[in-house]
C-alpha positions as CSV (number, residue, x, y, z in Angstrom):
1,M,-19.2,31.8,-7.2
2,S,-17.1,28.3,-6.3
3,A,-15.1,27.4,-3.6
4,E,-11.9,27.2,-5.9
5,S,-12.2,31.1,-6.6
6,T,-11.7,32.2,-3.5
7,A,-8.6,30.1,-2.4
8,S,-7.0,30.9,-5.9
9,R,-7.0,34.6,-6.3
10,G,-4.1,36.6,-4.9
11,V,-2.2,33.8,-3.3
12,P,1.2,33.7,-3.9
13,Q,1.9,30.0,-5.9
14,E,3.6,28.3,-3.0
15,N,0.5,29.0,-0.7
16,R,-2.2,27.5,-2.7
17,F,-2.7,24.0,-1.2
18,K,-2.1,24.8,1.9
19,V,-5.2,28.1,1.5
20,W,-7.0,25.3,-0.5
21,R,-6.3,22.8,2.3
22,Q,-7.7,25.2,4.9
23,T,-10.8,26.3,3.4
24,R,-12.3,22.6,3.2
25,P,-12.5,19.4,6.0
26,F,-9.2,17.9,4.2
27,W,-7.9,15.6,6.7
28,A,-11.7,14.4,7.4
29,G,-12.0,13.4,3.9
30,L,-8.4,12.1,3.5
31,F,-9.5,9.6,6.6
32,T,-12.9,9.1,5.2
33,M,-11.0,8.0,1.7
34,I,-8.3,6.0,3.8
35,G,-10.7,3.9,5.8
36,G,-12.8,3.2,2.6
37,V,-9.8,1.2,1.2
38,P,-9.8,-1.7,3.3
39,I,-13.4,-1.9,3.8
40,A,-13.5,-2.5,-0.2
41,Y,-10.1,-4.2,-0.7
42,L,-10.8,-6.8,2.2
43,P,-13.3,-9.1,1.3
44,Y,-11.6,-9.7,-2.0
45,G,-8.1,-9.7,-1.1
46,D,-6.1,-12.7,-0.5
47,M,-3.2,-12.4,1.8
48,R,0.3,-14.6,1.1
49,L,2.5,-15.1,4.3
50,G,5.2,-16.8,2.4
51,N,3.7,-20.3,1.2
52,M,0.4,-19.9,2.6
53,T,-2.6,-17.8,1.3
54,L,-5.0,-16.8,3.4
55,A,-8.2,-15.9,1.5
56,M,-10.5,-13.3,3.4
57,Q,-13.0,-13.2,1.3
58,T,-16.7,-13.3,2.1
59,T,-20.1,-13.9,0.9
60,A,-21.0,-10.3,1.5
61,G,-18.4,-9.0,-0.9
62,A,-20.7,-6.6,-2.8
63,G,-21.9,-5.1,-0.3
64,A,-18.3,-4.2,1.3
65,L,-17.3,-3.0,-2.2
66,I,-20.3,-0.5,-2.3
67,I,-19.5,0.8,1.3
68,G,-16.2,1.3,0.4
69,L,-16.7,3.0,-2.8
70,L,-19.0,5.2,-0.7
71,L,-16.9,5.9,1.7
72,I,-14.2,6.8,-0.6
73,T,-16.6,9.1,-2.7
74,L,-18.1,10.8,0.4
75,G,-14.2,12.0,1.2
76,L,-13.8,13.2,-2.3
77,T,-17.4,15.1,-1.7
78,M,-16.0,16.9,1.7
79,W,-12.6,18.2,-0.5
80,F,-14.9,19.5,-3.2
81,Q,-18.1,20.4,-2.2
82,P,-17.5,22.0,1.7
83,L,-21.4,23.0,2.3
84,V,-22.4,19.2,2.5
85,R,-19.6,18.6,4.8
86,V,-22.4,17.6,7.6
87,F,-24.3,15.3,5.4
88,A,-21.0,13.6,4.1
89,G,-19.9,13.2,7.8
90,I,-23.3,11.7,9.2
91,A,-23.6,9.0,6.1
92,A,-19.9,8.6,6.8
93,I,-20.4,7.3,10.6
94,V,-23.5,5.4,9.4
95,L,-21.5,3.7,6.4
96,A,-18.6,2.8,8.6
97,L,-21.0,1.5,11.4
98,V,-23.0,-0.7,8.6
99,S,-19.4,-1.9,7.8
100,I,-18.7,-4.0,11.0
101,P,-21.0,-6.8,9.9
102,V,-20.9,-6.7,6.0
103,S,-16.8,-6.4,5.5
104,N,-15.0,-8.5,7.7
105,F,-15.4,-6.3,11.1
106,G,-15.0,-3.0,9.0
107,G,-11.7,-4.0,7.7
108,L,-10.4,-5.5,10.2
109,V,-11.5,-2.4,12.3
110,I,-8.7,0.1,10.5
111,G,-11.5,0.9,7.9
112,F,-14.5,1.5,10.3
113,L,-12.0,3.3,13.0
114,F,-10.9,5.8,9.9
115,A,-14.2,6.2,8.5
116,L,-15.3,6.8,12.1
117,V,-13.3,9.3,12.8
118,G,-13.0,11.1,9.2
119,G,-16.7,11.4,9.8
120,G,-16.7,12.9,12.7
121,M,-14.7,15.4,11.8
122,S,-16.3,16.4,8.8
123,A,-19.5,17.0,10.8
124,A,-17.8,18.9,13.8
125,W,-15.7,21.0,11.1
126,A,-16.9,24.8,10.6
127,P,-14.6,27.2,8.1
128,A,-13.0,30.2,9.9
129,E,-14.6,33.5,10.3
130,P,-13.2,35.5,6.6
131,K,-10.5,38.5,7.7
132,S,-11.2,41.5,6.7
133,E,-9.2,43.3,3.9
134,E,-7.8,45.5,6.2
135,A,-6.7,43.0,8.6
136,V,-5.1,41.4,5.7
137,A,-3.1,44.3,4.8
138,D,-2.1,45.1,8.3
139,A,-1.0,41.7,8.8
140,Q,1.3,41.4,5.8
141,E,2.7,45.2,6.3
142,H,3.3,44.2,10.4
143,P,4.2,40.5,10.3
144,D,5.1,40.5,14.0
145,D,2.1,42.0,15.2
146,A,-0.2,39.6,13.3
147,E,0.4,36.9,15.7
148,E,-2.3,38.3,18.8
149,P,-2.4,36.4,21.8
150,A,-5.7,34.1,21.7
151,E,-6.7,35.0,25.8
152,Q,-6.5,38.6,24.3
153,A,-8.9,38.0,21.1
154,R,-11.4,36.1,23.3
155,G,-10.8,39.0,25.9
156,E,-10.4,36.8,28.5
157,A,-7.0,38.3,30.0
158,A,-7.3,41.7,29.1
159,P,-5.0,44.3,30.4
160,D,-5.9,46.3,33.7
161,E,-7.4,50.1,32.7
162,H,-6.9,53.0,35.0
163,T,-9.7,54.7,36.8
164,H,-10.2,58.1,36.8
165,D,-9.0,58.1,40.5
166,G,-5.7,56.8,39.2
167,T,-6.6,52.9,40.8
168,T,-6.5,50.0,38.3
169,Q,-9.6,47.9,37.7
170,P,-9.6,44.8,35.9
171,V,-11.7,44.8,32.5
172,I,-14.6,42.8,32.2
173,P,-15.9,42.3,29.0
174,H,-19.5,42.4,28.9
175,Q,-21.3,39.2,27.6
176,G,-24.5,39.8,26.7
177,H,-27.5,42.7,25.4
178,E,-29.0,43.0,28.5
179,A,-28.3,46.1,30.5
180,P,-25.8,45.6,33.5
181,V,-27.9,45.0,36.9
182,A,-27.9,47.5,39.6
183,G,-26.5,46.9,43.0
184,K,-29.7,45.6,44.4
185,T,-32.0,42.3,43.2
186,I,-35.8,42.5,43.4
187,D,-37.3,39.3,45.0
188,A,-40.7,38.3,44.0
189,N,-43.2,37.7,46.8
190,G,-40.8,39.3,49.5
191,G,-37.7,36.5,49.3
192,R,-40.4,33.9,50.1
193,N,-40.8,30.7,48.0
194,S,-44.4,29.7,47.3
195,A,-44.6,26.1,46.3
196,G,-48.9,25.8,45.3
């Protein structure tokens, strides 16, 4: 099963790019590729200011070209092979750091910053939780109810519940698999600390 098949089935034509973009670290790949361009270009490029030509060529031009092309390749890898996103992100960060002494301070710091941010975003990106088919069908039938407040989804600001005696008591979500502690605690050694 490929990543392409999950993003293209049952999705309207106008939303396919949006779904494709959301199933991979799109912006991380884009930033990494943008960072690779100045790193690869600047050691070979010339800037013209009127009649004056500024040559920014360095002796390590081949190393800068290799780093820039590797960053562009890693950006494409983030797009088309999102399973290796952590490796690609760490490799992009390392290459961005190596580009500082090799390629005119990392492509005049611009390429370095883009590659560093793109690599960090790729390493930190995680796919969204898959929605069940029932939730998708319910969201299509009732689009107004699909937007659930984030606090209620996490259980932080749940509404109050009425107890059997008519009073209200806030709902506290259970956060572990342990049994709730009773009203008293047991102290070891009668509550004394023994320091050796």
